[in-house]
ROGU-565489 format. One record per residue: x, y, z of N, C-alpha, C in turn; residue in one letter; residue number from 1. Coordinates in nm, 2 decimals. Example, Ala and Ser with C-alpha at 12.3 -4.5 7.8 and 13.67 -1.06 7.14 Angstrom:
      n_x      n_y      n_z     ca_x     ca_y     ca_z      c_x      c_y      c_z   res     n
     1.32    -0.57     0.78     1.23    -0.45     0.78     1.32    -0.33     0.78     A     1
     1.28    -0.22     0.71     1.37    -0.11     0.71     1.29     0.00     0.79     S     2
***
This chain:
      n_x      n_y      n_z     ca_x     ca_y     ca_z      c_x      c_y      c_z   res     n
     0.08    -0.11     0.01    -0.01     0.01    -0.02     0.08     0.14     0.03     M     1
     0.08     0.22    -0.11     0.12     0.33    -0.11     0.10     0.45     0.02     A     2
     0.21     0.52     0.05     0.16     0.61     0.16     0.15     0.76     0.08     I     3
     0.07     0.82     0.15     0.05     0.95     0.05     0.09     1.07     0.15     R     4
     0.18     1.14     0.08     0.27     1.25     0.16     0.16     1.36     0.18     Q     5
     0.17     1.44     0.25     0.08     1.57     0.24     0.17     1.69     0.13     A     6
     0.08     1.76     0.07     0.13     1.84    -0.02     0.20     1.93     0.02     A     7
     0.31     2.01    -0.01     0.35     2.14     0.05     0.24     2.27     0.05     P     8
     0.26     2.33     0.17     0.16     2.45     0.20     0.20     2.54     0.12     K     9
     0.32     2.58     0.09     0.34     2.70     0.01     0.36     2.66    -0.12     G    10
     0.38     2.78    -0.21     0.43     2.75    -0.34     0.55     2.73    -0.42     R    11
     0.62     2.75    -0.30     0.80     2.76    -0.33     0.82     2.59    -0.27     I    12
     0.91     2.52    -0.38     0.92     2.34    -0.34     1.05     2.35    -0.38     V    13
     1.11     2.22    -0.34     1.25     2.16    -0.37     1.21     2.03    -0.41     R    14
     1.29     2.00    -0.55     1.28     1.87    -0.60     1.42     1.86    -0.63     N    15
     1.49     1.76    -0.57     1.65     1.71    -0.64     1.64     1.69    -0.76     P    16
     1.53     1.63    -0.85     1.54     1.62    -0.98     1.53     1.75    -1.10     R    17
     1.47     1.87    -1.02     1.46     1.99    -1.09     1.55     2.10    -1.04     V    18
     1.64     2.13    -1.15     1.75     2.22    -1.12     1.84     2.20    -1.00     L    19
     1.84     2.07    -0.94     1.94     2.04    -0.89     1.89     2.08    -0.72     G    20
     1.76     2.06    -0.68     1.68     2.11    -0.59     1.68     2.24    -0.53     G    21
     1.71     2.34    -0.65     1.71     2.48    -0.63     1.53     2.51    -0.58     E    22
     1.52     2.62    -0.48     1.39     2.64    -0.46     1.29     2.70    -0.62     P    23
     1.17     2.63    -0.64     1.11     2.66    -0.75     0.99     2.67    -0.73     I    24
     0.91     2.75    -0.81     0.77     2.73    -0.77     0.68     2.61    -0.83     V    25
     0.62     2.55    -0.71     0.55     2.42    -0.74     0.47     2.40    -0.90     R    26
     0.52     2.31    -0.98     0.44     2.30    -1.10     0.53     2.35    -1.20     G    27
     0.62     2.41    -1.19     0.71     2.49    -1.30     0.85     2.46    -1.29     T    28
     0.93     2.51    -1.36     1.06     2.49    -1.34     1.12     2.63    -1.35     R    29
     1.05     2.70    -1.28     1.10     2.84    -1.26     1.15     2.84    -1.12     I    30
     1.26     2.89    -1.12     1.36     2.93    -0.97     1.29     3.03    -0.90     P    31
     1.31     3.04    -0.79     1.30     3.17    -0.71     1.38     3.26    -0.75     V    32
     1.53     3.25    -0.78     1.63     3.34    -0.84     1.57     3.40    -0.96     R    33
     1.53     3.32    -1.03     1.44     3.43    -1.16     1.37     3.52    -1.13     S    34
     1.28     3.49    -1.06     1.17     3.56    -1.00     1.23     3.71    -0.95     I    35
     1.33     3.66    -0.87     1.37     3.76    -0.78     1.45     3.88    -0.89     V    36
     1.53     3.82    -0.99     1.58     3.90    -1.08     1.49     3.99    -1.17     L    37
     1.40     3.91    -1.22     1.29     3.99    -1.29     1.22     4.08    -1.21     A    38
     1.20     4.08    -1.09     1.16     4.19    -0.97     1.22     4.28    -1.00     A    39
     1.39     4.30    -0.98     1.45     4.39    -0.97     1.46     4.45    -1.14     R    40
     1.45     4.40    -1.26     1.48     4.42    -1.37     1.35     4.48    -1.43     E    41
     1.23     4.43    -1.37     1.10     4.49    -1.44     1.05     4.57    -1.32     Y    42
     1.08     4.59    -1.26     1.02     4.70    -1.14     0.92     4.64    -1.06     D    43
     0.94     4.53    -0.99     0.81     4.46    -0.92     0.74     4.37    -0.94     G    44
     0.65     4.33    -0.90     0.55     4.22    -0.92     0.49     4.22    -1.04     T    45
     0.45     4.34    -1.12     0.38     4.33    -1.22     0.48     4.29    -1.34     E    46
     0.58     4.32    -1.33     0.69     4.29    -1.42     0.71     4.18    -1.43     G    47
     0.71     4.09    -1.32     0.77     3.95    -1.30     0.63     3.88    -1.40     V    48
     0.49     3.92    -1.36     0.39     3.88    -1.42     0.36     3.90    -1.55     L    49
     0.42     3.98    -1.61     0.43     4.02    -1.75     0.57     3.91    -1.82     T    50
     0.66     3.89    -1.75     0.79     3.82    -1.81     0.74     3.68    -1.78     A    51
     0.62     3.63    -1.70     0.61     3.49    -1.66     0.50     3.48    -1.64     Y    52
     0.41     3.48    -1.77     0.27     3.48    -1.75     0.19     3.40    -1.71     P    53
     0.26     3.24    -1.69     0.24     3.16    -1.65     0.20     3.15    -1.48     Q    54
     0.26     3.26    -1.41     0.28     3.25    -1.25     0.14     3.34    -1.24     L    55
     0.09     3.31    -1.10     0.01     3.39    -1.05     0.05     3.48    -0.96     T    56
    -0.01     3.59    -0.92     0.00     3.66    -0.81     0.07     3.62    -0.70     L    57
    -0.03     3.52    -0.65     0.04     3.43    -0.52     0.15     3.34    -0.53     I    58
     0.19     3.30    -0.67     0.31     3.24    -0.70     0.43     3.35    -0.67     D    59
     0.42     3.46    -0.73     0.50     3.56    -0.72     0.54     3.63    -0.55     V    60
     0.44     3.64    -0.50     0.45     3.68    -0.37     0.53     3.58    -0.28     Q    61
     0.49     3.44    -0.30     0.53     3.34    -0.22     0.70     3.35    -0.27     D    62
     0.72     3.36    -0.36     0.86     3.33    -0.43     0.93     3.44    -0.36     A    63
     0.87     3.56    -0.35     0.96     3.70    -0.30     0.95     3.68    -0.12     L    64
     0.84     3.62    -0.04     0.85     3.59     0.06     0.95     3.49     0.11     A    65
     0.99     3.39     0.00     1.08     3.28     0.01     1.20     3.37     0.02     F    66
     1.24     3.44    -0.08     1.36     3.52    -0.09     1.42     3.59     0.04     Y    67
     1.29     3.69     0.07     1.31     3.76     0.21     1.37     3.65     0.32     A    68
     1.31     3.55     0.31     1.35     3.44     0.45     1.46     3.38     0.39     A    69
     1.50     3.35     0.32     1.63     3.29     0.24     1.71     3.37     0.17     H    70
     1.75     3.51     0.17     1.79     3.56     0.13     1.95     3.54     0.11     K    71
     2.02     3.49     0.17     2.17     3.43     0.16     2.18     3.31     0.05     A    72
     2.10     3.24     0.07     2.09     3.13     0.00     2.08     3.15    -0.17     E    73
     1.96     3.25    -0.18     1.90     3.27    -0.32     2.01     3.37    -0.37     I    74
     2.07     3.46    -0.29     2.19     3.55    -0.35     2.29     3.46    -0.40     D    75
     2.31     3.36    -0.34     2.42     3.28    -0.35     2.39     3.18    -0.51     W    76
     2.28     3.17    -0.55     2.23     3.09    -0.66     2.24     3.16    -0.75     D    77
     2.20     3.32    -0.75     2.19     3.41    -0.86     2.35     3.40    -0.87     I    78
     2.44     3.45    -0.78     2.60     3.46    -0.81     2.66     3.33    -0.86     Q    79
     2.59     3.23    -0.85     2.65     3.06    -0.90     2.62     3.09    -1.03     A    80
     2.49     3.13    -1.08     2.45     3.10    -1.23     2.47     3.22    -1.32     N    81
     2.52     3.36    -1.25     2.57     3.46    -1.31     2.72     3.42    -1.38     L    82
     2.78     3.33    -1.27     2.93     3.29    -1.28     2.89     3.18    -1.42     A    83
     2.80     3.11    -1.44     2.80     3.00    -1.54     2.82     3.05    -1.67     D    84
     2.74     3.20    -1.68     2.73     3.24    -1.82     2.85     3.30    -1.88     D    85
***
């Protein structure tokens, strides 16, 4: 018999098989770092929603709240990915 796991409460999840476990918006492959960069580049939430029309306002708010709570980790992800370019 399979054991069901409760769904995560927030929209931000980690899956080791998606982007190496980097925090992403559930149901997408969009990492929190990309949302943070889009918010900076496009001047806030509305710009993120324009850049990523598949996201909802709640997705973006949760991603930015996750960033606020895990700033050092996400800033490291941003720098690591910029270095790869």
